[in-house]
ZATOR-744233 format. One line per field, with one value per residue (C-alpha): residue number from 1; residue in three letters; chain; x, y, z. Coordinates in steps of 0.05 Angstrom, whole numbers, plus 5000, padded with zeros to 4 digits. Layout:
N
gukol	(NUM_...)
balum	(ALA_...)
kollum	(A_...)
u	(X_...)
v	(Y_...)
w	(Z_...)
! end
This chain:
92
gukol	(1_2_3_4_5_6_7_8_9_10_11_12_13_14_15_16_17_18_19_20_21_22_23_24_25_26_27_28_29_30_31_32_33_34_35_36_37_38_39_40_41_42_43_44_45_46_47_48_49_50_51_52_53_54_55_56_57_58_59_60_61_62_63_64_65_66_67_68_69_70_71_72_73_74_75_76_77_78_79_80_81_82_83_84_85_86_87_88_89_90_91_92)
balum	(UNK_UNK_UNK_UNK_UNK_UNK_UNK_UNK_UNK_UNK_UNK_UNK_UNK_UNK_UNK_UNK_UNK_UNK_UNK_UNK_UNK_UNK_UNK_UNK_UNK_UNK_UNK_UNK_UNK_UNK_UNK_UNK_UNK_UNK_UNK_UNK_UNK_UNK_UNK_UNK_UNK_UNK_UNK_UNK_UNK_UNK_UNK_UNK_UNK_UNK_UNK_UNK_UNK_UNK_UNK_UNK_UNK_UNK_UNK_UNK_UNK_UNK_UNK_UNK_UNK_UNK_UNK_UNK_UNK_UNK_UNK_UNK_UNK_UNK_UNK_UNK_UNK_UNK_UNK_UNK_UNK_UNK_UNK_UNK_UNK_UNK_UNK_UNK_UNK_UNK_UNK_UNK)
kollum	(A_A_A_A_A_A_A_A_A_A_A_A_A_A_A_A_A_A_A_A_A_A_A_A_A_A_A_A_A_A_A_A_A_A_A_A_A_A_A_A_A_A_A_A_A_A_A_A_A_A_A_A_A_A_A_A_A_A_A_A_A_A_A_A_A_A_A_A_A_A_A_A_A_A_A_A_A_A_A_A_A_A_A_A_A_A_A_A_A_A_A_A)
u	(7629_7685_7686_7739_7719_7771_7767_7814_7838_7873_7921_7881_7818_7861_7890_7820_7794_7855_7842_7768_7789_7838_7783_7732_7775_7834_7822_7755_7788_7855_7834_7822_7758_7729_7654_7643_7673_7629_7657_7623_7651_7648_7684_7728_7787_7755_7721_7697_7706_7672_7702_7667_7705_7685_7735_7779_7839_7821_7813_7881_7916_7887_7916_7986_7971_7940_7931_8003_8026_7972_7997_8066_8038_8048_7991_7938_7919_7881_7846_7822_7772_7759_7711_7661_7592_7541_7478_7446_7375_7345_7277_7238)
v	(0391_0441_0496_0539_0601_0628_0697_0697_0754_0730_0769_0751_0717_0660_0648_0648_0597_0552_0552_0535_0476_0454_0456_0421_0365_0355_0383_0348_0281_0292_0326_0274_0285_0339_0336_0391_0452_0510_0569_0636_0685_0757_0786_0755_0757_0750_0688_0659_0585_0546_0479_0432_0378_0318_0333_0388_0343_0339_0414_0425_0374_0408_0474_0445_0415_0476_0540_0548_0540_0588_0642_0637_0649_0721_0714_0709_0739_0693_0703_0641_0635_0569_0543_0492_0498_0520_0507_0506_0528_0508_0527_0467)
w	(6166_6157_6105_6071_6033_5985_5954_5894_5850_5786_5742_5680_5655_5628_5698_5726_5676_5688_5763_5753_5710_5764_5816_5773_5745_5792_5862_5871_5858_5893_5958_6012_6051_6005_5998_5947_5913_5891_5851_5841_5789_5812_5752_5697_5744_5813_5843_5908_5921_5976_5994_6042_6080_6122_6178_6205_6191_6117_6114_6145_6099_6038_6060_6054_5985_5950_5991_6013_5940_5914_5962_5931_5860_5837_5787_5841_5908_5955_6021_6058_6114_6150_6202_6223_6191_6243_6203_6135_6119_6052_6028_6002)
! end
């Protein structure tokens, strides 16, 4: 499993809400190989998104579809970190 963590700063709360709607209703259905998208709101205009992918190829393809375009948008600042998941520990 491969993971991308995005730290996103939006210009406004409206921009933030629009991006959350995009992730919830469009990205989850359009991104090939995506397993899940989790979003954590830090403030009204700052969020962290965790996207999980089945393969590294799917992760790389999604970068071309969304991340490169997001970086061109003057209404947001985005930092992306990618890697292979090492482990997960869940308390039962």
